[in-house]
N, C-alpha and C positions, 0 to 999 in steps of 0.2 A: 450291806446288812443281809441279814438270811431271812430269806424269803418269808421263813414263818412269822417274823417278827413283823416285816415290815408289812403283810398282811393283818395283824394285828392290830398292828399299826394306825393300818386304813381303815379297819371296820371302827375302834375308835376315835377315830378324827371324824367318820361319817356319821357315826351316832350322835359324836359331839355339835355338828354342824346342825343336824338335825333338831338337836334340841334347842339349842340356840337358837336355832332359826326361827322357831315359833314366836320367838317371841323381841328379833331383833329383823333389822331390815334385811334383804337379800345381800347389799352389798357389806354387811356389816358380817353376815354368818357365811359369807365366801373368805374372810380374811383368814390367810394361814397362817398360825406363829412363828417366828424365826427358830429356826434349828436349835438344841442346845448343844453345846461343843463339849465334850468333857474336859477338864481342864488340866485332868494328869496324865494327859496322852504326850509321847515324846514323837517328835516328824524327822524323817530323815528323806532323803533323795536319794530313788533308786531308779531303776530303767529295766526296759522290757526289752529282752537282748536279745531274742530268734531273727532268725534267717528269712524275715519280711522286707529287708531292706530301709526299714525306719525304725533306731533304736529308742523307742519313746519314754520321756521321762516318767516316772511314779513317783509319786509323795507317798510314803508309808508311814502310817499313825500306829503307832505300837504301847503296850502297856507292862511293864516288867517283862520286857523282850519277846513277848510275843504280839506279833500282828493285831491289832485291831479295826481296821480299816483300809481300803485301798483310794487314791484320787490322783489323776492326772494332772495335766498343765492346766492351771488358770491364773496365772501368774501376770496375764497381759491382759490390753484390751480387745486382745481380738479381732485387730485390724489385717484381711491379709494380706500378703506381700509387703508389711510394712511391720508391724508386731504381733503375727498370730500366737496363737496358741497351739501348743504340738500336744495334742489333745490323743491320747493311747486308746485304742480301740477295746471290744470285748476282752480279747486278749490279754491283754495287755491290767486290764478293769479284775480280772480274774485271777492275779496273782498270789491274792490270800489262800485260796482254794489251792493251786499248783504247789505253794512252799506247803501245806500241809497235806500234802494227798498221802491217802495211806501206804501207797509205795514209794513214798519214800526212801532211802538206802540211808539207815542211820550208825553204820558200823563199817569197816573193813570184814571184807568176808571173802571165803577159800572155798571154794567147789568140792564139794565132796560127791555127790552121784554125775554122771553121763553128763557130756556137755549139752544145756536144751532145757535139763531137768529143773533148774532154778534150787538145786539143792548145794547149799552153802553152810559151815559153822562162819560163827565169828570169829575173829582174830585181834589181836591187838596191831597196834597203826607200827610197833618196832618190828614183829615178825613182818609184818604186808612187806616194808622198807627193805629188810633184810632181805627176804626169799626173789621180792623183785630184782633188787639190783641184781643179784648172785645169776638168776637165770637171763636175765638181758644180756650182761656179760659172759657169759657159759656161750650164747646162744651166736654172739657176734663173735667170740672165737673159734665157735666151730663150723660157722657157716659165711661169715663175714659180715659187714654191717647193713649188706643189700637186703638180707633176709628177715630184714625188723623194719617193719613198716607202719609207719604212723598214719591211720585210718583216716577216712575223709569225716569230719564233724563239723555238724553250724549249727548247734544248739547253742552257743553260748558265741555270738556276736560282738566283742567288744575290747576293751582293754588290755588290762594287765595280769589281774592277779589270777582269773580266772580262765586263762585264756589258753589255747593251744601251743601259744610261741611258748608259755614254759615247757611244756613236753619237747617242743624239739630245741632248747637249751640244754634241755637234759640229755637226749639221744646225741647230740653231738659231741657232747662231753665223752661219753660211752663210746665215740669212733664213727658216728654217723648214721642215719638212715636211711630205707627207700622212701622217695616221695613221690606223691603224681603229679600230673598235669592237666590242665581241665577241672571242671567239677560237676557233679550230677544235674544240674540244674540250665547249665550252659554249654555243655558238651558241642552239641548239635551246631549251635550257634558261631563258638570261637572259630573253628575253621571254616565257617561259614564267609565269615569278616574278613580271616584271613584273605580266601579265596576271592574274594569280591574288592577288599581296600585296603589289604595287606597288615593290617594290625588287630591281634585278637580284640582288643579293649575296643573297636570301630561296631561290637556290637552292642555295645552298655552305651558307648557314649555320642546320641546322639544330637538332633536339635531339641532345644529347649521345650518343656508343655506351654510354656508361656507363650512361644510362636504360634500357638494355637490361634490365637488372637489375631495373628494376620495369616490365616488361612483362608481359605474358602472353599475345602474339600479334606475331611478326615476318614481315612480306610484304618481299621486296625483290625489285623490278622492275629485272631487268639490274643487280643489283646483285652485284659480284665483286672484294670487296677484298685476296681470297688469293690472287688473281694480279695484280692492277696496286700494292696497296698493301702490298707480303708481307713488310715489315721486321720490325724490332724495335720501331720508333716507330710505324710504319703501321695505316691500319683493318683491316688483316686480323687483327692481331694483337689488337686491342680486339674486332674483332667475336666471335672464339674465346673472349676471356677473359670479358667479358659473358654471354657463354652460358652457363658456365660458373657462374658469380656467381648469375644467376637462379635466384630462392629458388620464381616461380610457377610450374611446370610450364609453360616458354613453347613454345610450335608454331612452328614456321619454316616458311613456306611462301616458295617460289625460282620465281620466273617467269621464267624464259630460254629460246632456243630452242636452247640450248647445256648440258650437265649440266656446270659449270662447275667449279674446285677450290676454290670458296667453299662450296660442296654437299657432297661428298666426307664425306656421313653425319651432317653437322650439320643437316640438313633433314627435317623431316616428309613435307612433299611438293614434288614439282617437277612445275610444271604446263609442261610445253612447248610452249609458245607459237609462233604464226608472227612471223616479223619483220614490226616496224610495225604490230602488230593489239594492242597493250596497250589504249589506249584504246574497243575493241569487247568488250574481256572486263572491262573497267571497267564497261560502261556495262551490263553486262547482271547486273552485284552489284549497283550501285544499283538497277535495276528491282527485284531482290529486296528489298531494303531497303523501297524506296516498297511496292509492293504488298504486301509480309506486312504493312503497318501500321505496321512498326515505326518508320521514320522519322517520322510523324506523332507518337509516343508518344515516343521519345527524343533527334530530335535537332530538331524543327522550334522549337523555342523558339530553341537555338542558333543555328538557320539564318536565324530572322526576326530575332535583335538583332546577328548579328555578319557576314553573310554578305549577299549581293546577288546578285540572279538566279535563286533556287531555283524561286518559283513568280510567276506572273502579280503579285497584290498589289505582291508585294515590289519587281518593277520599275514599276509605276505610281508606289509612291510613292518610290522612286527619284529617276524622271523629273522630279517635281513637285520634288523637295527639290533636284537638281543645278543645275535650271534656275531656282533663286534664287539659288544660290550667288555672293556679292559677288565672285567670281573670275570673270569673262567669260570666260577660257577654260575652267572646269571647265564655269559654266554654257552653254556652244556644246556640249558634249557632249548635254545632254538629248536634242537634233532627233535624232539616232541611236539612241537606245534605243527598241526595240519589245517591249512586254511582252506580244506574241502567240509572242514566241521565246525563253520560258522552257526552264528546264530540266525541271522535272518532266514539261510537254505532251511537250519531246522525248522524253524516256523511256520513258514512256509511250504515246506514239505516239496523241497528245489532239490536240485545237486543230488549231494550225497545223500540228500534224506527222502528222494522221492518217494520209495517206496512205501515209507511210515507213514506221508501223509500228511497234508496242513492241520496246524495246531488249531481248528477252527470252536467257535462256540458249541456248536453240534458236538463236536467230537468231545469238549470236554465239557460237556455237561453230563455224555455218556458215564462217567469215570466220577466228577467231583458232586452231582444230583443235584448241580444248579442250573433252570431252564436257561435256553439261549438266549430270549429276550431281556433276560436280566445281568449275563454276562455284558451283553452288547450295553445294556443303556450303563453299565460302569465304566467300560470303556469310554463311554460316550463323555462320563462326569469327569475323567480322568482327561480326556483330552481337551476338555474347556475349560480344566482349573487352570487357574495362574500360579494360583500356589499350593500344591497337593502335600497333607500331610500322612507320609504312613508309615505305621510302628508293624512290627512284629515283635509279636507276644513270645516269651521263653518257650513257651509251649507246643509253638510247632516245631520246634525243633529237638522235641522230646519221640520223635517218632523216627521210626526206622529209615527214613528217607530227609530225617529231618533237615540235616544241613543242606539240601539240595531243597527244600521250600521257602528253608529259610535266605539261601541263595537266591530264590525266584522273585522275593518279596526287594532285597537288595539291585536287583536286576530291574525292576519295574519302576524304582526310582530311578535309575540311570536311564533307562530310556523315557522320561517324561521328559530330560535335557533341563530341566529346574533344579537341580541339586545346589546347595550353594547360596538360594535366596530367602529373605526372608518368608516365615510361613512353611518352609520346603522342611520335610526329614528327608534322611537316607534309608529310613526301614528301618536306623537301630532302634532298641530302646532309648527313651528321651537322657539326656544330659541332668544330670542336678547339681544342686549347691551343695557344698559342704565344708566340713569344720575338720580341720587334719589334725592328728593328735600323734604323740609322740607314740613307738612301740618298743615292747621291749628285743634288746637285741637276742638274737641265738648261737650266737658263732657263725663258726666255718662247717658246715655241710662236706667230708671227702668222698659220699657219694657223688658222682658225677652223673647219673641216669637216673631218669622217672619215668612211671609208668602211666597210662592212662587212668585215671581215677577209676573207670568201673571194671578195668579189665582183673584189679586184684585177686576176685574168687579164683579167675582160673589161674592166677599167678602162684597160689597156693599148691595148685596140682602141677604146673609144667610149665613152671618159671623160667626155667634152665632154658625152654625152647624159643622164648619170649628176644625179638629183633626188631630193628626197628621197620622194617620193610615187611614184617608179618604182623604185630601186633603194636606199634606204633610203638617203642621203646625211643627216648628220644634225652639228648645232651641236657645237663639242667642249664651250662654256658651259655646257650643259646635260646632265646626268646621268639624269635623265627623262625617258622613251622617251616617256610620253606628250605632254610637251610640244615634241615635234618630228615630233609624227607627220605634221601638214600643215603642215609646213614647207616655207619658198623656197628651203633649201640647196641649193646647187648645185656640180656640180664642174666647174670651168672649163677643163681640158685633160684632153688624154688624160696617162695615165703613162709619164715616158720616162726613168727610172732608178729604179733599185731596189737598195737594200742589203740583202742578206740573210747576218745574225750568227749564229751558233748556230741554226741551222734547216734544215729539210729541205723544208718546202712550197712549194719554189720548183717541184718540181716533182712529188717522191715523197708527199708529204702533200697533194698537192691533187688536186683530181678530174680526170680524162678525163689520165692524164700525155702520152699519144702526142698527143694534142690542143692539150696545153697547150706541150708540146714545141715544135711547131710554132710557134705565137704568139709562144715564146722566140727560136727560130731566125730570125727575120725581125726585123733588125736596126732596119727603118725603124718597126719601131712601139715599140720600147725600144731606147734609143741606147747606156743604160750598165748593168750589173751587177757589181754590186763582192760577191763571195762572202768573209765574214771565219767562219771555220773550222777546225776543226784535223784533217778528212779529207775525204777527195775523195771525196766522197757526190754521188750523181745528180745531186743540184741544184749541187753545183758545177761537172759540169761544164758550166755553163751560165755562167760568169763570164766575163768579158770579164777582171775584173782577181781572182785570188786571195791573199790575206791569211791568213796561218798564223796561228793563235790559239796560247798556250801552252794547257794543259791543266789541268784543276782541283790536279793534283798537280803542277804545276810552277808554282803559282801562291801568290804572297802574298794573302790577300783573307781573307773573314770570309763564311759563309753563317749565314740563319735555319734554321728547321726547315721551312720551308717554308707549305702552305694544308694539309696532311694527313697530320699526326704523332701525331693521336690524340691520347692523354693525356698524352703526353712532350710538352718546351718545354723549348729549347735551340737553343744557337749555338755554330757550330764556327769560330775563328779560326785563320785556316790559315796554315802556313808550309812551304816548303821547303828542300830540300837539294838540289834535282835540277837537271842540266843539261836547258836547253829543247830539245829536237828540234832541231837544224840553226837557220834564222835566226829562229824562230816567235818572237811577242811578245803581252804582255796586246793584250787590245783598248784598255788606257787608255794606254801607248805608242805602239800604232796611231793612236788617233784626236789621239793628242797631237802625232805626226809630220805628219800631213795638215792639222791645223788652223795649224801652224806654216808650211806650206807655203801655206796660204790666207791669211796673215798675221796670226790670231786667235792664235797660239800660246801668249799671255801672258792674252788674257781663258781658254781653254781650261785650264790647269793652276792657273793663281790662283797661280804660282810654286811648288808642290807638287809632288813626285814619288807617286807611285802609292803608295808607302808611307808617305807623309807623308801624302796622304788618306785611306790608312786607317787611322793616328793619329788623325786631326782627325774622321773619323766613330765611333772607337769611342769617344772621348769624348761624343758627343752619344747613341752608343747607352748608355751606362751611365746616363747622366742620363734616359733613357726607361724604365730599368727597377731604379728606386730598390729594391725587392722583390727582387731578384736579387743575391747576394755576387760582384761582381765586381773584381777587380785593378785597379789604377790605370791600367795602363799596357798599352799593344796590344803590346808585346812579354811583359808576363807572363802576359797572356790566351793568345797564341800557345802558350806554354808548356805552359802547361793544357790547350790546345787544345780539348775540351768544356765548357762550361759551361751548368749546369741550371738551371732555373729552380723554384722551389719546388711542390711538387705542391699540387691545389686540389680540394678537397673537395665544390666545387658543382656542380652539371651547367647545363647551358644548356639548357633547356626552348623550343621553337619559340612566340614570340607569347605567352608566359604575362603580360606586361606588358601587350598587350591587351587578353588577355580578362580579366585582371582590373581592367582599366578603359579601357573602348573611346573615352572621351570625352579623357578625358588622352592616348590614344597613340593615336591612328589611324593607319590604315595609309594609306601615299601612294598610293593608287589613287586615281582620279577620285572615287569615293564615299567614302573614307575606311576602306570595311570589304572583309574578303575578295571577292573576283568571280569568283562564278562565273559569271556574264554579263559579262565586260569590256569595261566604256564605251568603253576606249582602242582594242580590237579593231574593235568596231563604227564607232567614227568612220573608223578604217583600212578597213574592208570597204566604206565607204559612200564614201570619195576617195582610196583609191590606186587604179591602174593597174598592172594585175597579168596576168602571161603567160596565154593560152590555156591551162586547165586547174585551173590555181593557185586554191585559195578562200581566204577568210579566214573565219573564223566567230566571233561572239563566243561561245560557246559551246566547251567542250572536245568535240568533237565525232571520234569515228572519221572518219578520212577517207580516199577510195581513190586513190590517188596511180600518178604515172609507176612502173612496174618495183617496185609492191607486188604483195600477194599475189593483187587481182584485177584486176590489168592484165591483160586478155585480150589486147589488140593484143599485147602483147610476149610472151607463150605463144606465141601464133599465128606471130608470125617466128621461133620456134624455141630461145626460152631460156625452157626450162618449169622450172628450179629458182630458187629466189631465194636469194643468197649474202649473206651479212651476216657484215664485220668483229668481229674480239676483240682483246683483247689478250692477251698473253702474258709468261709470266715471266721470259722472252730479252731482251726489250725493253721499252723504257720509248717508244711512236711508234715512230720510225726509231731510236733511240738504241740503239749497242750490238748493232748487227745486221752490224756487221763485227768481231764478237769469233767467232773457230771454236769456243771451247768450249762459247758461247751456243748456238751453230748445233748442238750436239750435242747439250744437254740440252733442249732445247725445238725438236723438228724441225720444219720450215717447210713444211707440207702441208695440204691444201684436206680439213678435215672431210668426211664422206659418209655417211648412214646405209644399211646394209647395203640395203635393199628397192633404194635409188636404185642403190645400186653394181652390183646383180646384174643388175640391168633393163640398164647398161650393160657388162656383161662385165668387170668391174673388181675387181684382187682388192686389198688391203692393200699397199702400199707401190709401185705401178705408177706410171708417169708418166704425167700426164696434161697436158689443154690444158683451160684451163675459157676460156670466148670468150665475147663477146659482138660486136656490130656497133663496138664501140669499141675492141676486143684483144685478145689471146690472149696470156695468161700460162702459160709451164709448171712443174710442181711435182709432187709425188710425191702420193697420194692417202691421206688415212687414212680406212679403212672403221672406223666405231664406232656405237654406237649409242647415244653420248652428243650426238648429232644429230640433231633428227627428220627423219623423210620429208618429202624437197620443198625441203629445206632445205641448204645448204652452210656452212660456215663458215672463214675463212681467219684466220690469225693479221695484223692489219697491223703495217705499217711496214716489210715487206721492201723492198730495195732496186731501185729500177728499172734494168733491166739488157736493153734490146734486142741480140736473139742478133748477136755481131759478123758472124759469117756472112751476117748478111742472111737466117736461115729466116724461112720465110713460113705464118702458122700459118693455122686455120679460118677467120678472121676478115678475112683479105687485108691485116693487118698482120704487120711484125715480129712475133717473136715476145720475150715479155719471160721471161726465162731467170731474172730476178731473183724472180719471184713475189708484185709487188707491188699490192694488192688494189686500186689507184687508175687503175691501167691498163684496169680495166672498170666503174667510176663514171664515171655521166653528170654531165655539171655541169650543173647547175639548182640554183640558190639559192633553200632554200626559203621560201615566201612570205611569213613575217612576218619572220624575223630575216634572210634571205638570205643564211641560215648552210648548212653543207657538209652535204646528208643520203648520207653516204659508206658507212651501212652499207643501201643501198637499190638492190638490183645485179637483175638477171634474168640467166642464165647458161645454157649448155651446159656440160658435160663428157665429154669424147671420150678413151681410150686416145691419148697421143702418137705 
């Protein structure tokens, strides 16, 4: 309901109640009449499909092909863990506004101005198909298929007809394309998981949140599901429910620079830490565990059996056993193992680390800002806990030293000696239940190398220089990073064409938005940019061709429950009675048209329409889920809308099988064990070429980085404040930024502590300039004690918008009045993953 209608109705109801209340009893006066449901509306099921991790079902009411209202899942009795409703959050409930936003793309368009000016003319679909098909074929012939990048995009996280797999299929029919590895969210967490546990997905599949019921201590490092995953199916709901289910008087410690909505009274302790210093805090905790004798008495046997690198003897033994391995690649790592570089000596300031000193609480307090007595209290709580559930939020991995901070959390879990027990986590994100669905076959890509997802803008300029040991190029055939650490993989060309589909990382979500815009504006760098989206995003403004997609609510498709839906497992089989806005088409139909123009239309469609593909893949989905009561046909499933998987009572307990039988279930690390000292990173440190100042270390050490807390050069340059990004309830990354309702509900403002605001003469609500050498953003300031002194925090994802009048800010750049945090973020890939360190920034704030 529109707000003005609601207010008018409320006033009328209030007046009626007042009038009738004069003549009736109070109980009669307060009876609310039942709502009148229009009888001429059509109902369809769709879903909210942004990358929050929960693809919540949406009930769409429409009339004459136009949405009249939106509801969500109210189909069950809502018994948690038995038959719960998968309720969408405010974002999903605003989909009518998003579908009919004024910046919807309505027709295919071609650029006529400079890139970034957003000057386009409408063209026909036939012209778009013909010209795009011809250009893709030409670029492939001139530069090779490696020159065509399928860009990162997570704005459509689901099924078939509007999924980026359709573009992959098309490009493979054109001879292949350049893919990326990692992603913007977890680029630092993946290599941390590989280094510690052996598999990149070990950062995503830890112990189920339901095991909180069996824990006596919860510790969250940047753990904030109640703002990120806040739906009725998400981890935020599970987190709150399981805390209430706990019977062990669980204590909750939350570690974050900002007091988040995941705390809001759920926590017993908030440790307000400086951004990027989690590893320093953890080192001091482990110092207490070692110095007190607790490790020797309680964890040493565990470490000797299941882990590598705690002490010198461990590394001596590992060096000998690895050297004798029958696999020559594994055996070659022995030469890089240095037993003097063991973790015990590093923490205690002994041996090779004597000059560096011990990692005491006093030392850590000077770095992370947490008082020594609080560090000691947390260490005591960990040592006393029988079942500590420790989890690292993804946000801590998005710092300049994020892989090291994440490895430190994993190491803390290993040092407890309790991994594999009920109620104990490995430090990873929680495992989730799930409903598997069949996906669009994409064919074979003959391009055998990939680049780190974050390095694409550099590859536009100097891709020919990219190698495995300088820029992280790797072979697609290998899923184990250890197998390609010292690889000969290279990139043979600069990137010459970019397809950006359902994504805003072309400019908005990438570092240094101003600098990235300059790279894209140079047409001699990248010759073709295609953007396939629903809205005129900041990235869409840099397109040569704009291809308008139908939205989810306008699509016939299906969706799984994504990767963070918690205890619920469901799939939504989508139908639509809507008239697509303008000339928008599904991604499948768009790619079909281009394929036909390229002469491979029959191979692309295999003679099937989009609906027929859905029917085909539905049959595969049904066979994949024999434990689910699914109807025989896709059409019947669409009528039901939401199909739920039976709930399970068993939990996932991280590495339970390895702990029970480490010989039968070795870890896929070089040593076959948990690695506190990473053998693969030891090899990287010896063989990779790094930029000046970058550090690779086999131990999970706190590393001083550019623009971190201890970057004195940045402070001296006039940027005294650390600026850290956070997720808000009003967006998922940059999705939903163009919904005015959500901008009212969640204000875009830079959070600042009252102490810092006072010294700058700032009051709550003042318009400020936040700036550094890369740019200036303009937005309100929110003065609040919910962020620590010396730190500002800003909701990431606001849309980059240089002032149309050309107003220049303190940095000397045109002011970004959209307030995009990445306008201020340095492009500097992190040393190991070559990932995005977008929470590491130094800035100054002044009144605008």
